[in-house]
SEDRENTI-377541 format. One record per residue: residue number from 1; residue in three letters; x, y, z of N, C-alpha, C in turn. Coordinates in steps of 0.05 Angstrom, whole numbers. Example, Ala and Ser with C-alpha at 12.3 -4.5 7.8 and 13.67 -1.06 7.14 Angstrom:
REM residues 2
seq	type	n.xx	n.yy	n.zz	ca.xx	ca.yy	ca.zz	c.xx	c.yy	c.zz
1	ALA	264	-114	156	246	-90	156	264	-66	156 $
2	SER	257	-45	142	273	-21	143	258	1	157 $
***
This chain:
REM residues 435
seq	type	n.xx	n.yy	n.zz	ca.xx	ca.yy	ca.zz	c.xx	c.yy	c.zz
1	MET	16	-19	1	-1	-5	2	20	24	3 $
2	ASP	11	49	-17	26	70	-13	23	86	8 $
3	SER	49	97	21	46	108	41	40	135	44 $
4	TYR	24	144	68	10	173	65	34	186	62 $
5	ASP	51	185	80	84	204	73	86	211	46 $
6	ASP	90	185	35	102	186	1	78	204	-15 $
7	ILE	55	199	-9	36	210	-22	32	241	-21 $
8	LEU	37	248	4	34	280	13	61	288	1 $
9	ARG	85	276	-2	108	288	-13	111	289	-44 $
10	ARG	100	268	-58	102	267	-89	78	278	-100 $
11	GLY	51	269	-85	28	267	-97	23	297	-113 $
12	PHE	25	316	-101	20	339	-117	33	347	-143 $
13	ASP	62	339	-138	78	341	-169	59	321	-190 $
14	GLU	57	298	-178	40	277	-192	12	288	-204 $
15	TYR	-4	301	-185	-31	314	-201	-23	331	-222 $
16	ARG	-1	350	-215	7	367	-239	9	352	-266 $
17	GLU	25	331	-265	36	314	-284	6	299	-295 $
18	PHE	-5	285	-281	-27	262	-291	-53	269	-292 $
19	VAL	-58	293	-279	-91	302	-273	-93	326	-289 $
20	ASN	-91	350	-275	-94	375	-291	-72	398	-287 $
21	PRO	-57	399	-309	-35	418	-297	-44	449	-303 $
22	LEU	-66	453	-310	-79	483	-315	-88	489	-285 $
23	ILE	-99	472	-269	-110	475	-247	-88	480	-233 $
24	ALA	-65	461	-234	-44	464	-209	-31	491	-222 $
25	GLN	-25	502	-243	-18	531	-252	-32	554	-237 $
26	ARG	-56	554	-241	-77	572	-235	-72	579	-207 $
27	ALA	-75	554	-184	-73	555	-159	-46	565	-151 $
28	ALA	-23	555	-163	0	567	-156	2	597	-163 $
29	LEU	-13	608	-185	-15	634	-195	-28	651	-165 $
30	ALA	-49	639	-157	-65	655	-145	-54	647	-114 $
31	GLY	-34	638	-108	-23	631	-84	-38	617	-65 $
32	GLU	-55	595	-81	-73	581	-62	-53	561	-45 $
33	PRO	-64	552	-22	-48	528	-10	-56	507	-29 $
34	ILE	-33	498	-42	-31	473	-54	-23	443	-46 $
35	LYS	-5	449	-26	14	424	-12	-4	426	10 $
36	LEU	-26	417	18	-35	418	48	-32	389	51 $
37	VAL	-26	390	78	-14	363	87	-32	353	108 $
38	ARG	-42	375	124	-57	365	154	-85	382	153 $
39	ALA	-101	379	165	-126	385	171	-132	385	203 $
40	GLU	-142	407	215	-155	400	244	-175	419	247 $
41	GLY	-206	408	253	-226	422	245	-228	437	219 $
42	GLY	-232	464	231	-229	483	198	-204	492	194 $
43	ILE	-186	487	200	-156	498	200	-143	471	179 $
44	LEU	-130	484	157	-114	471	135	-86	481	143 $
45	TYR	-68	460	143	-42	468	145	-24	458	118 $
46	ASP	-5	475	108	6	461	86	36	451	95 $
47	ASP	49	451	73	79	440	85	95	455	98 $
48	GLU	92	480	97	108	497	111	100	506	135 $
49	GLY	71	497	147	63	499	172	49	517	177 $
50	HIS	38	535	145	22	559	150	-3	548	152 $
51	ALA	-24	559	171	-45	553	173	-66	577	160 $
52	VAL	-87	560	152	-106	579	139	-133	571	148 $
53	GLU	-158	589	154	-185	574	165	-199	565	134 $
54	ASP	-209	551	130	-224	548	103	-249	546	103 $
55	PHE	-249	568	86	-279	585	76	-292	577	51 $
56	HIS	-280	550	46	-292	542	19	-323	525	16 $
57	GLY	-333	522	37	-361	519	40	-369	478	41 $
58	THR	-347	466	36	-350	435	37	-350	427	64 $
59	GLN	-336	441	85	-333	428	106	-348	447	131 $
60	ALA	-377	443	126	-387	453	152	-384	444	179 $
61	PHE	-379	420	182	-372	409	205	-345	406	215 $
62	GLY	-323	416	194	-296	417	202	-288	396	186 $
63	HIS	-264	391	181	-250	371	164	-247	346	188 $
64	ARG	-256	323	173	-257	297	186	-275	301	211 $
65	ASN	-293	309	218	-307	313	239	-307	290	258 $
66	PRO	-298	293	286	-297	264	303	-320	243	299 $
67	TYR	-343	259	307	-371	239	305	-386	232	280 $
68	ILE	-374	245	256	-381	232	233	-358	207	219 $
69	ALA	-332	216	228	-310	194	224	-314	168	242 $
70	ASP	-325	173	262	-333	153	279	-354	133	270 $
71	ALA	-372	150	258	-400	130	249	-390	113	222 $
72	ILE	-374	124	211	-365	115	187	-344	94	192 $
73	ARG	-330	95	217	-310	73	222	-327	48	231 $
74	ARG	-353	58	252	-366	35	263	-377	20	240 $
75	TYR	-391	34	218	-403	19	192	-381	3	178 $
76	LEU	-353	11	178	-327	-4	163	-327	-35	182 $
77	ASP	-328	-25	205	-322	-48	229	-346	-72	227 $
78	SER	-366	-66	214	-388	-84	223	-389	-101	196 $
79	ASP	-409	-118	193	-412	-138	173	-431	-130	150 $
80	ALA	-444	-106	154	-456	-95	132	-450	-97	106 $
81	PRO	-461	-103	89	-454	-104	59	-442	-77	49 $
82	SER	-421	-79	33	-412	-59	21	-424	-46	5 $
83	TRP	-443	-57	-14	-461	-49	-28	-486	-68	-37 $
84	TYR	-508	-56	-39	-533	-74	-42	-539	-75	-78 $
85	PRO	-532	-98	-89	-537	-102	-113	-568	-100	-121 $
86	ALA	-584	-105	-112	-613	-96	-118	-619	-68	-118 $
87	ARG	-598	-53	-104	-606	-21	-98	-622	-18	-71 $
88	VAL	-630	-38	-62	-651	-31	-41	-637	-27	-15 $
89	ASN	-626	-13	-9	-603	-4	10	-623	4	37 $
90	PRO	-620	-6	58	-635	-3	85	-621	27	93 $
91	PHE	-596	38	90	-586	59	97	-596	81	79 $
92	ALA	-599	80	52	-614	102	38	-638	106	46 $
93	GLY	-658	80	53	-683	87	65	-688	100	87 $
94	ARG	-674	92	106	-669	109	134	-654	141	129 $
95	LEU	-638	142	111	-631	173	106	-653	191	89 $
96	ALA	-670	175	73	-694	186	56	-712	197	74 $
97	LYS	-723	180	95	-743	183	118	-733	206	133 $
98	ARG	-704	206	140	-702	228	158	-697	259	144 $
99	LEU	-688	256	118	-688	282	102	-710	292	99 $
100	CYS	-732	273	91	-761	282	88	-775	294	111 $
101	GLU	-768	282	130	-781	294	158	-770	317	164 $
102	ARG	-744	322	168	-724	348	170	-739	369	153 $
103	ALA	-739	360	123	-745	388	106	-773	388	109 $
104	GLY	-797	374	116	-819	376	111	-833	377	81 $
105	HIS	-856	376	76	-872	376	50	-860	351	36 $
106	TYR	-838	342	33	-825	327	15	-828	294	30 $
107	ASP	-838	273	8	-839	245	19	-821	228	1 $
108	ASN	-808	239	-15	-790	223	-37	-769	230	-43 $
109	ALA	-741	210	-37	-716	222	-45	-705	204	-65 $
110	PHE	-688	213	-78	-665	205	-94	-639	210	-88 $
111	PHE	-617	192	-94	-591	200	-80	-570	196	-107 $
112	ALA	-553	212	-104	-528	209	-129	-506	219	-113 $
113	CYS	-485	217	-128	-454	224	-117	-456	259	-117 $
114	THR	-462	274	-138	-454	303	-134	-479	321	-145 $
115	GLY	-471	346	-139	-495	368	-145	-503	361	-172 $
116	SER	-488	362	-187	-490	358	-217	-508	334	-226 $
117	ASP	-500	314	-212	-520	283	-217	-550	299	-206 $
118	ALA	-549	305	-186	-578	315	-179	-591	334	-196 $
119	VAL	-579	347	-210	-588	365	-233	-598	357	-254 $
120	GLU	-584	334	-257	-593	314	-283	-621	302	-273 $
121	ALA	-617	288	-248	-640	271	-244	-669	289	-240 $
122	ALA	-666	316	-234	-687	333	-236	-693	339	-259 $
123	LEU	-678	342	-279	-685	349	-308	-698	327	-324 $
124	LYS	-685	300	-321	-701	279	-329	-726	276	-316 $
125	LEU	-731	275	-293	-756	276	-277	-783	296	-291 $
126	ALA	-770	319	-290	-796	338	-308	-799	336	-334 $
127	ARG	-775	320	-354	-781	315	-379	-798	289	-376 $
128	ALA	-797	273	-359	-812	246	-360	-838	251	-351 $
129	LEU	-845	276	-333	-868	286	-323	-885	295	-341 $
130	THR	-876	319	-351	-882	338	-370	-885	324	-403 $
131	LYS	-870	313	-409	-866	314	-435	-862	336	-453 $
132	ARG	-847	361	-437	-847	386	-451	-813	385	-460 $
133	PRO	-815	405	-477	-786	406	-489	-773	425	-477 $
134	ARG	-779	446	-464	-762	469	-459	-755	467	-424 $
135	LEU	-733	475	-420	-715	477	-391	-707	504	-389 $
136	LEU	-714	520	-371	-702	544	-362	-686	546	-337 $
137	GLY	-669	559	-343	-643	574	-322	-647	603	-324 $
138	LEU	-631	614	-304	-629	640	-302	-599	651	-304 $
139	GLU	-597	671	-321	-573	689	-326	-558	694	-297 $
140	GLY	-532	680	-297	-517	683	-274	-518	657	-262 $
141	ALA	-530	635	-270	-534	608	-251	-512	591	-262 $
142	TYR	-503	578	-240	-483	554	-244	-495	529	-226 $
143	HIS	-500	504	-244	-514	480	-236	-495	458	-232 $
144	GLY	-473	461	-239	-457	434	-249	-440	434	-279 $
145	CYS	-433	411	-277	-410	408	-302	-424	381	-322 $
146	THR	-439	368	-309	-452	346	-333	-466	364	-354 $
147	PHE	-476	351	-376	-484	367	-397	-516	388	-397 $
148	GLY	-531	374	-377	-555	383	-374	-549	406	-358 $
149	SER	-536	407	-338	-536	426	-317	-513	447	-333 $
150	VAL	-497	445	-349	-480	457	-362	-500	480	-382 $
151	SER	-518	463	-398	-536	475	-414	-552	506	-403 $
152	LEU	-552	494	-371	-574	519	-357	-552	533	-347 $
153	MET	-529	534	-347	-509	549	-335	-505	577	-350 $
154	THR	-502	599	-339	-499	624	-355	-482	624	-380 $
155	LYS	-480	640	-393	-455	644	-414	-429	651	-405 $
156	GLY	-413	636	-417	-385	645	-404	-364	624	-406 $
157	TYR	-342	625	-395	-318	607	-404	-330	581	-388 $
158	LEU	-334	580	-372	-346	551	-356	-367	539	-377 $
159	ARG	-383	550	-393	-403	532	-409	-392	537	-437 $
160	ASP	-385	557	-450	-385	559	-479	-368	541	-498 $
161	PRO	-347	528	-484	-334	506	-501	-350	481	-506 $
162	PHE	-370	481	-493	-387	459	-494	-409	454	-515 $
163	ALA	-413	477	-527	-436	476	-547	-433	458	-572 $
164	PRO	-451	446	-587	-486	460	-578	-493	440	-552 $
165	PHE	-515	458	-538	-527	446	-512	-553	431	-517 $
166	VAL	-565	422	-495	-588	409	-496	-608	425	-504 $
167	GLU	-619	410	-524	-644	426	-536	-663	438	-522 $
168	GLY	-674	461	-525	-692	470	-507	-684	486	-484 $
169	ALA	-663	485	-475	-647	499	-451	-645	532	-462 $
170	GLU	-658	545	-443	-657	575	-452	-652	589	-419 $
171	HIS	-649	618	-424	-643	631	-397	-665	652	-398 $
172	VAL	-670	659	-371	-683	682	-367	-667	704	-350 $
173	PRO	-669	726	-356	-651	746	-339	-659	749	-315 $
174	PHE	-640	752	-291	-637	746	-265	-655	766	-255 $
175	GLY	-675	758	-237	-696	780	-227	-717	789	-243 $
176	ASP	-722	784	-266	-738	797	-292	-765	785	-293 $
177	VAL	-783	795	-273	-810	783	-277	-827	781	-305 $
178	ASP	-824	797	-315	-839	803	-345	-827	788	-358 $
179	ALA	-798	782	-366	-786	761	-379	-795	733	-369 $
180	LEU	-794	726	-345	-803	703	-332	-832	692	-347 $
181	ALA	-849	715	-338	-880	707	-355	-878	703	-380 $
182	LYS	-866	715	-397	-862	712	-424	-848	685	-431 $
183	ALA	-832	679	-416	-821	656	-426	-840	630	-414 $
184	LEU	-856	629	-393	-866	613	-384	-895	611	-399 $
185	SER	-901	633	-407	-937	635	-420	-940	617	-442 $
186	PRO	-920	608	-460	-931	584	-478	-942	562	-467 $
187	GLY	-933	555	-443	-941	524	-432	-924	505	-442 $
188	ASP	-900	505	-446	-883	482	-459	-856	482	-445 $
189	VAL	-857	489	-422	-831	492	-406	-833	470	-386 $
190	ALA	-815	447	-383	-815	430	-369	-807	435	-339 $
191	ALA	-788	450	-335	-778	460	-309	-767	482	-313 $
192	ILE	-760	497	-288	-743	521	-285	-725	515	-263 $
193	VAL	-699	515	-266	-679	510	-245	-667	537	-230 $
194	VAL	-674	538	-204	-662	565	-196	-649	563	-175 $
195	GLU	-625	578	-165	-610	577	-140	-629	602	-122 $
196	PRO	-634	595	-97	-641	614	-77	-625	638	-76 $
197	ILE	-598	628	-78	-579	651	-76	-559	638	-91 $
198	GLN	-548	654	-117	-532	647	-134	-502	649	-124 $
199	GLY	-489	629	-124	-459	622	-117	-439	637	-136 $
200	GLU	-437	621	-155	-418	631	-179	-427	653	-194 $
201	GLY	-454	662	-193	-462	684	-200	-462	710	-185 $
202	GLY	-449	712	-165	-438	733	-151	-458	737	-122 $
203	VAL	-460	710	-113	-475	714	-80	-504	732	-91 $
204	ARG	-518	727	-100	-544	751	-109	-564	732	-103 $
205	GLU	-582	741	-85	-607	724	-73	-632	735	-96 $
206	LEU	-647	714	-95	-666	723	-115	-688	738	-99 $
207	PRO	-691	766	-120	-707	786	-106	-740	776	-102 $
208	ALA	-746	783	-76	-775	776	-59	-802	770	-86 $
209	PRO	-800	797	-100	-820	794	-125	-820	775	-142 $
210	PHE	-790	771	-150	-789	748	-172	-793	718	-158 $
211	VAL	-790	717	-134	-797	693	-121	-828	684	-117 $
212	GLU	-840	712	-111	-869	709	-115	-879	699	-140 $
213	ALA	-867	716	-163	-876	710	-188	-869	677	-202 $
214	LEU	-848	672	-188	-834	645	-191	-855	620	-182 $
215	CYS	-862	630	-155	-878	606	-147	-908	608	-161 $
216	GLU	-918	631	-166	-949	635	-176	-949	623	-205 $
217	LEU	-929	636	-220	-928	626	-250	-927	598	-263 $
218	THR	-906	585	-242	-898	558	-248	-924	544	-240 $
219	GLU	-933	549	-215	-962	528	-206	-981	537	-235 $
220	LYS	-987	559	-245	-1009	570	-261	-1004	549	-288 $
221	HIS	-974	548	-293	-971	540	-326	-960	508	-325 $
222	GLY	-960	493	-301	-953	468	-297	-925	462	-297 $
223	THR	-913	484	-299	-878	475	-299	-870	471	-273 $
224	LEU	-849	450	-274	-837	448	-245	-816	465	-236 $
225	LEU	-823	469	-211	-802	493	-198	-781	475	-186 $
226	VAL	-758	477	-198	-730	462	-181	-719	486	-169 $
227	ALA	-710	475	-143	-692	493	-128	-664	482	-123 $
228	ASP	-643	494	-135	-624	478	-131	-609	489	-108 $
229	GLU	-611	476	-84	-604	483	-58	-581	473	-49 $
230	VAL	-568	463	-68	-538	447	-72	-519	468	-49 $
231	GLN	-517	492	-52	-503	508	-38	-518	521	-11 $
232	THR	-546	522	-11	-556	544	5	-575	526	31 $
233	ALA	-575	498	23	-590	483	42	-576	471	66 $
234	LEU	-583	455	82	-570	446	106	-559	464	122 $
235	GLY	-579	484	128	-570	511	145	-548	528	141 $
236	ARG	-542	530	112	-519	547	109	-524	576	110 $
237	THR	-552	582	103	-563	614	107	-568	615	133 $
238	GLY	-573	599	149	-584	604	178	-615	609	179 $
239	ARG	-627	607	159	-658	617	158	-669	585	161 $
240	GLY	-662	566	169	-670	540	169	-656	520	156 $
241	PHE	-669	495	150	-662	466	143	-659	474	108 $
242	LEU	-674	486	97	-679	495	70	-685	524	66 $
243	ALA	-672	536	48	-670	566	41	-697	573	36 $
244	THR	-705	551	19	-735	559	2	-761	553	23 $
245	ALA	-757	542	51	-776	529	62	-804	555	67 $
246	SER	-792	581	69	-807	600	69	-820	619	47 $
247	TRP	-816	601	20	-828	612	-4	-853	611	-1 $
248	PRO	-868	626	-21	-897	627	-22	-907	594	-27 $
249	ARG	-895	579	-43	-898	557	-52	-874	542	-44 $
250	ARG	-881	516	-36	-850	496	-33	-844	492	-65 $
251	PRO	-822	489	-67	-811	480	-96	-820	451	-100 $
252	ASP	-829	442	-123	-834	417	-132	-815	402	-128 $
253	VAL	-788	410	-132	-762	392	-124	-736	406	-115 $
254	VAL	-728	397	-95	-706	405	-78	-678	393	-80 $
255	LEU	-657	403	-84	-634	391	-88	-611	396	-70 $
256	LEU	-598	376	-60	-576	379	-35	-551	364	-42 $
257	ALA	-530	374	-32	-506	359	-34	-483	376	-12 $
258	LYS	-460	383	-22	-441	398	-18	-435	381	12 $
259	HIS	-445	396	38	-438	376	65	-457	358	77 $
260	LEU	-476	348	56	-494	327	58	-480	306	71 $
261	GLY	-455	298	59	-440	270	65	-419	284	89 $
262	GLY	-427	306	101	-403	309	128	-379	316	118 $
263	GLY	-377	327	92	-352	334	81	-332	309	79 $
264	ILE	-341	291	81	-323	263	79	-331	244	52 $
265	THR	-353	242	50	-365	222	27	-377	242	4 $
266	PRO	-380	233	-22	-393	250	-35	-422	237	-41 $
267	ILE	-444	254	-36	-470	247	-35	-488	267	-39 $
268	SER	-511	272	-61	-525	288	-68	-556	273	-63 $
269	ALA	-577	297	-59	-600	284	-64	-624	304	-77 $
270	MET	-640	291	-87	-669	302	-99	-688	295	-83 $
271	LEU	-709	314	-70	-727	306	-55	-749	318	-72 $
272	THR	-771	309	-65	-793	316	-89	-826	298	-73 $
273	ARG	-842	300	-84	-868	288	-68	-869	264	-90 $
274	ARG	-878	239	-70	-881	214	-80	-899	210	-103 $
275	GLU	-921	230	-101	-945	230	-125	-925	242	-154 $
276	THR	-903	265	-147	-892	268	-173	-882	248	-181 $
277	PHE	-859	233	-168	-849	215	-175	-859	194	-195 $
278	LEU	-883	181	-182	-903	164	-192	-918	171	-216 $
279	ARG	-928	198	-220	-936	213	-244	-909	208	-266 $
280	ALA	-888	216	-262	-865	220	-279	-855	188	-286 $
281	TYR	-859	163	-269	-844	145	-277	-864	119	-276 $
282	GLY	-889	126	-268	-912	109	-270	-906	86	-246 $
283	ASP	-917	68	-255	-918	49	-228	-912	13	-235 $
284	HIS	-899	12	-258	-888	-8	-272	-857	-9	-267 $
285	PHE	-846	-36	-273	-820	-37	-267	-799	-25	-282 $
286	ALA	-805	-25	-316	-790	-16	-328	-783	14	-328 $
287	SER	-804	32	-324	-798	58	-322	-787	64	-290 $
288	GLY	-795	49	-271	-781	52	-247	-752	45	-249 $
289	GLU	-736	36	-267	-713	33	-263	-698	50	-293 $
290	SER	-712	67	-305	-700	85	-319	-685	109	-316 $
291	HIS	-690	113	-290	-665	135	-282	-651	122	-257 $
292	ASN	-630	109	-254	-616	101	-231	-586	107	-229 $
293	THR	-571	99	-208	-542	107	-207	-530	82	-192 $
294	THR	-508	77	-199	-492	49	-183	-487	55	-153 $
295	MET	-472	80	-154	-460	88	-125	-476	109	-113 $
296	GLY	-493	120	-126	-510	141	-115	-520	136	-81 $
297	PHE	-525	104	-81	-537	97	-61	-520	84	-41 $
298	ASN	-491	87	-44	-474	72	-29	-482	70	1 $
299	ALA	-479	52	15	-487	53	47	-466	67	59 $
300	LEU	-438	74	53	-420	87	67	-433	116	65 $
301	SER	-433	128	47	-442	156	46	-468	158	55 $
302	CYS	-488	148	55	-516	144	71	-506	149	104 $
303	VAL	-487	127	116	-482	132	135	-468	159	150 $
304	ALA	-452	170	130	-442	195	131	-459	217	137 $
305	ALA	-483	218	119	-504	236	115	-520	233	148 $
306	LEU	-524	212	156	-537	207	173	-525	220	197 $
307	ALA	-502	212	200	-487	227	222	-484	256	220 $
308	ALA	-488	272	198	-483	299	189	-512	317	196 $
309	LEU	-531	296	196	-562	307	199	-558	306	233 $
310	ASP	-549	291	249	-547	289	276	-540	313	284 $
311	LEU	-513	321	271	-502	350	280	-516	374	275 $
312	LEU	-532	373	254	-546	393	239	-569	399	256 $
313	THR	-566	406	284	-582	415	303	-598	446	295 $
314	ASP	-628	452	309	-640	476	302	-614	500	315 $
315	GLU	-606	494	342	-583	513	348	-563	519	337 $
316	ARG	-550	500	319	-529	506	305	-538	524	277 $
317	ILE	-563	520	272	-572	529	247	-577	561	260 $
318	GLU	-587	563	281	-592	593	296	-565	604	295 $
319	ARG	-549	594	307	-518	610	311	-512	615	282 $
320	VAL	-510	602	260	-505	610	232	-514	630	224 $
321	GLY	-544	635	230	-559	658	225	-554	682	237 $
322	ARG	-546	680	264	-541	702	282	-509	713	273 $
323	LEU	-493	694	274	-468	704	270	-462	712	242 $
324	GLY	-479	700	223	-478	711	197	-484	740	194 $
325	ALA	-510	747	209	-519	778	211	-496	795	219 $
326	LYS	-485	783	240	-464	802	252	-439	805	238 $
327	LEU	-433	782	217	-410	784	199	-419	805	178 $
328	LYS	-445	801	168	-448	824	140	-446	851	153 $
329	LYS	-461	855	175	-461	883	187	-431	892	191 $
330	GLY	-416	875	205	-390	884	204	-372	890	183 $
331	LEU	-380	873	163	-365	880	135	-377	906	125 $
332	GLU	-402	908	122	-413	936	112	-399	960	132 $
333	GLY	-402	960	153	-394	981	173	-363	983	172 $
334	THR	-346	964	169	-323	966	168	-308	973	147 $
335	LEU	-321	964	125	-308	967	97	-316	993	82 $
336	ALA	-342	1007	95	-355	1027	80	-329	1051	72 $
337	ARG	-312	1054	89	-296	1074	90	-273	1072	58 $
338	SER	-275	1043	50	-260	1044	28	-266	1048	1 $
339	PRO	-260	1058	-17	-272	1061	-45	-269	1042	-60 $
340	LEU	-259	1018	-53	-258	987	-68	-285	973	-61 $
341	PHE	-296	981	-37	-315	962	-27	-342	971	-39 $
342	ARG	-359	954	-48	-378	959	-64	-409	948	-47 $
343	GLU	-405	925	-36	-431	918	-19	-423	885	-1 $
344	ALA	-437	884	11	-432	852	22	-459	841	14 $
345	ARG	-462	818	10	-485	796	-1	-486	778	16 $
346	GLY	-512	761	14	-511	735	22	-523	737	48 $
347	ALA	-528	712	58	-544	711	89	-526	686	107 $
348	GLY	-525	688	127	-515	666	145	-488	662	133 $
349	PHE	-479	640	131	-451	631	129	-444	625	98 $
350	MET	-463	645	79	-462	644	50	-459	668	43 $
351	GLN	-436	680	47	-439	709	42	-413	715	18 $
352	GLY	-415	741	8	-399	751	-16	-389	779	-9 $
353	VAL	-365	789	-16	-362	819	-16	-354	831	-45 $
354	ALA	-367	843	-52	-367	855	-83	-349	885	-80 $
355	LEU	-329	883	-95	-309	903	-95	-313	917	-128 $
356	ASN	-296	944	-122	-295	960	-144	-266	958	-152 $
357	SER	-258	957	-177	-232	959	-190	-215	976	-180 $
358	PRO	-189	977	-169	-173	995	-165	-174	1014	-192 $
359	ASP	-167	1040	-179	-155	1060	-202	-130	1061	-212 $
360	HIS	-118	1036	-213	-93	1039	-221	-83	1025	-247 $
361	PRO	-74	1034	-270	-79	1025	-299	-59	999	-299 $
362	TRP	-42	998	-284	-19	969	-284	-28	948	-268 $
363	LEU	-56	951	-250	-64	933	-231	-81	912	-255 $
364	SER	-76	905	-272	-96	888	-285	-83	856	-288 $
365	PHE	-99	839	-302	-80	815	-310	-70	817	-337 $
366	GLU	-77	836	-353	-64	840	-380	-39	855	-378 $
367	HIS	-36	872	-357	-9	881	-352	10	862	-350 $
368	PHE	-1	845	-328	18	819	-323	23	796	-341 $
369	GLY	18	800	-368	16	783	-388	3	759	-388 $
370	PHE	-27	769	-380	-46	745	-381	-68	756	-399 $
371	GLU	-63	758	-423	-83	771	-443	-107	754	-447 $
372	ASP	-112	735	-436	-132	714	-440	-152	722	-417 $
373	LEU	-145	738	-394	-153	746	-370	-161	771	-373 $
374	GLY	-154	782	-394	-157	820	-397	-183	827	-390 $
375	GLN	-203	813	-394	-235	823	-388	-241	825	-361 $
376	LYS	-223	808	-346	-230	801	-317	-222	820	-299 $
377	SER	-234	820	-277	-226	836	-257	-205	820	-237 $
378	ILE	-182	835	-233	-163	827	-215	-167	830	-188 $
379	ILE	-182	849	-182	-188	855	-155	-194	832	-129 $
380	SER	-213	809	-134	-220	792	-123	-196	776	-118 $
381	PRO	-182	761	-138	-163	740	-137	-141	755	-122 $
382	LEU	-135	783	-126	-116	794	-109	-116	792	-83 $
383	VAL	-142	803	-70	-151	806	-47	-154	779	-37 $
384	CYS	-159	755	-47	-161	729	-37	-132	715	-37 $
385	HIS	-113	731	-52	-86	721	-45	-71	736	-23 $
386	ARG	-81	755	-14	-73	774	6	-80	757	39 $
387	LEU	-107	749	36	-120	740	54	-111	714	56 $
388	TYR	-102	703	46	-95	672	47	-64	674	61 $
389	ARG	-50	698	58	-33	706	71	-31	708	101 $
390	ARG	-57	719	108	-66	725	133	-83	703	143 $
391	GLY	-82	682	132	-97	655	147	-122	657	140 $
392	PHE	-138	659	116	-162	657	113	-165	653	81 $
393	PHE	-177	633	75	-175	620	51	-202	624	36 $
394	CYS	-207	644	23	-228	649	10	-229	644	-22 $
395	PHE	-246	650	-33	-248	643	-62	-263	668	-81 $
396	THR	-255	665	-103	-270	683	-127	-296	668	-139 $
397	CYS	-312	688	-143	-339	676	-157	-335	664	-182 $
398	GLY	-343	647	-200	-330	640	-224	-349	651	-243 $
399	HIS	-367	664	-244	-378	684	-264	-373	712	-257 $
400	ASP	-364	718	-235	-363	748	-230	-339	750	-213 $
401	TRP	-309	761	-224	-282	760	-212	-285	786	-197 $
402	SER	-309	803	-194	-303	828	-177	-310	818	-149 $
403	LEU	-321	794	-143	-330	785	-120	-317	761	-110 $
404	PHE	-314	767	-82	-302	738	-69	-321	729	-48 $
405	ARG	-322	705	-46	-344	695	-24	-325	682	-4 $
406	LEU	-342	677	17	-335	658	44	-363	640	54 $
407	GLN	-353	618	62	-371	599	69	-358	580	94 $
408	PRO	-361	596	113	-340	583	143	-357	559	151 $
409	ARG	-340	542	165	-354	520	186	-371	531	203 $
410	PHE	-389	513	211	-416	523	226	-408	528	256 $
411	ASP	-383	520	263	-372	522	297	-348	538	295 $
412	ILE	-348	555	274	-324	579	276	-324	592	293 $
413	PRO	-305	602	312	-312	620	335	-316	647	324 $
414	GLU	-330	661	342	-340	689	338	-313	707	329 $
415	GLU	-299	702	344	-271	720	340	-256	721	319 $
416	LYS	-261	692	309	-243	691	288	-262	709	262 $
417	LEU	-285	710	265	-297	724	241	-290	752	246 $
418	ASP	-292	764	272	-281	791	276	-255	798	267 $
419	ALA	-234	778	267	-209	781	260	-213	785	232 $
420	PHE	-227	766	211	-228	764	188	-239	791	174 $
421	VAL	-259	801	192	-269	830	177	-247	850	183 $
422	VAL	-227	847	202	-207	873	207	-186	862	181 $
423	ALA	-176	838	176	-162	835	160	-172	844	127 $
424	VAL	-195	839	121	-205	847	96	-202	877	92 $
425	ALA	-211	900	118	-204	924	113	-178	931	113 $
426	GLU	-160	917	121	-130	928	121	-118	918	95 $
427	GLU	-130	895	80	-119	891	54	-127	910	33 $
428	LEU	-152	916	38	-165	936	19	-150	963	17 $
429	ASP	-143	976	50	-131	994	47	-98	993	36 $
430	TYR	-87	972	42	-59	962	26	-64	967	-4 $
431	ILE	-83	955	-16	-87	955	-49	-92	983	-58 $
432	GLU	-107	997	-43	-118	1029	-50	-88	1044	-50 $
433	GLY	-73	1035	-33	-47	1053	-24	-30	1046	-46 $
434	LEU	-32	1025	-59	-11	1018	-82	-17	1042	-101 $
435	GLY	-30	1054	-105	-32	1075	-130	-20	1105	-120 $
***
């Protein structure tokens, strides 16, 4: 067996050679922690001993949370099957029951491995149910990397190379009620997929009037309303288990992923109503098998998810909401003096900081020889690079490089968030002073 020490010593260079050299080059350029060798709670350590708080969002309970890790060990030490060939997995059954009880309204669950897989499951459900040709997404959307999800992604470098896309996939301008009504009016839209708060699109929350119209018009025209809560669910916004629970109408389908597997195992879920599932796939064997996945229902991931649900208490979610509100207020108040600061966005522990470009002609990607990035804002990557040196690992929004975001672990100390606000303010002052 390969030793961990040898993997940690050589595996980074092997990744660069055998996996994706471009990702490795970009990470090195941005000053991101490439050679991470240890994790403790929410803290990552590189090979030089530098410690950074992980704000990337997959580790809501911290890296290798002891409670979740112990649940996985107990399963591995048991004599339960590793996989259920008939796919009738009791661990999946229990997880589905608990998810539906916790979410309310829903009574059917489908499991897969990634958020992208969950989006695909929703699109196939919508087509099977409605027999309609069109699928709608919003401008600024990010739904994953599989072909259906990419087709609903907003235009840009993450989508454009893969054209032509799924026939019938279209986009509605973000927050535009009139455009939404026009798009839905023909009555031939199978589903519209939306994020309650767009992540890669700039941490933009759907405006309340748009949500009201969305709920009303989809019901009127028989279009499935699919909420992609891969980033917002499971307490991330501090507004409850699901961010959409307070909408005027509960979405027909809700998608979950990210920290559902406790940050250790990959698992995603599609929640819907049993009647919706049966109307889509009927009550005979052939159609019931028409959409499935080999490893999406694997017991190990279900065990990790069950343990994660144990940790996701109402008290923990309330803390996320309370400290998230304080964090946002602190960012707005402290950064207001900086001409580089535009606004703080988001809710709970899914927040973003929108920035203005510095008035320094030389401070651009083009100036440093990266002509292919000439139209991208350099401000957010630069701030993230500076914050990493201060012990905070933030990241730029994929569709909007003028904004960086942070998604801390749920038990992060309050004083660490206070220190983060101070660090951002000082780094903006530093960058402004470069001119």
